[in-house]
C-alpha positions in Angstrom: 0.0 0.0 0.0 1.6 3.3 -1.0 1.7 5.9 1.7 -0.2 9.1 0.8 2.4 11.3 2.5 6.2 11.5 2.6 7.1 12.4 6.2 8.7 15.8 6.6 8.5 16.6 2.9 6.1 19.6 2.9 3.6 21.6 5.0 0.5 20.5 3.2 -0.1 16.8 3.2 -2.7 15.4 5.5 -4.5 12.1 5.8 -7.3 10.6 7.9 -7.5 7.1 9.5 -10.8 6.6 11.3 -11.0 9.8 13.4 -7.2 10.2 13.6 -5.7 13.0 11.6 -2.1 12.9 10.5 -0.6 16.2 9.3 2.7 16.5 7.5 5.2 19.4 8.3 8.8 19.9 7.5 9.8 19.6 11.1 7.2 17.2 12.5 4.4 14.8 11.7 1.4 15.5 14.0 -1.2 12.9 14.9 -4.4 13.9 16.7 -7.9 12.6 17.2 -8.8 9.0 17.9 -8.7 5.7 16.2 -10.5 2.5 17.1 -8.5 -0.6 16.2 -11.4 -3.0 16.4 -11.0 -6.8 16.1 -12.4 -7.0 12.6 -11.4 -6.3 9.0 -11.8 -2.5 9.4 -9.6 -2.6 12.5 -6.9 -4.5 10.6 -7.0 -2.0 7.8 -6.7 0.9 10.2 -3.8 -0.8 12.0 -2.0 -1.4 8.8 -2.5 2.2 7.7 -1.3 3.5 11.0 1.7 1.2 11.0 2.7 2.3 7.5 2.7 5.9 8.6 4.7 5.3 11.7 7.2 3.0 9.8 7.7 5.8 7.2 8.3 8.4 10.0 10.8 6.1 11.7 12.6 5.4 8.4 12.8 9.1 7.5 14.2 9.9 11.0 16.7 7.1 10.8 18.0 8.4 7.4 18.8 11.9 8.8 22.5 12.4 9.5 22.1 15.0 12.2 19.0 15.1 14.3 18.8 17.8 16.9 18.0 16.9 20.5 14.6 18.7 20.2 12.8 20.9 17.6 12.0 24.4 18.8 8.4 25.2 19.0 6.8 28.6 19.0 4.1 29.0 21.7 0.8 30.1 20.3 0.1 33.8 20.1 -2.2 35.2 22.8 -5.0 37.3 21.4 -7.7 39.2 23.3 -11.0 37.4 23.7 -13.4 39.2 21.3 -16.4 37.9 23.3 -15.5 39.3 26.7 
């Protein structure tokens, strides 16, 4: 099964497995939401798709020559509440 994203390749690819969203970025791959790995054919397909994504992320990280200890993240901007 070809993976619909190439980890860390761009800032635009995204895919959905059940209610789990996977977003591609150049410095991270974000996973959020939920996924039910049920004991049936659908659960098997979800598990295989999730495994393919994680395997691709691990492979991409293993091929990097110099990984930093941590990626710097910018805290979200604070904006005034327009409803108060």
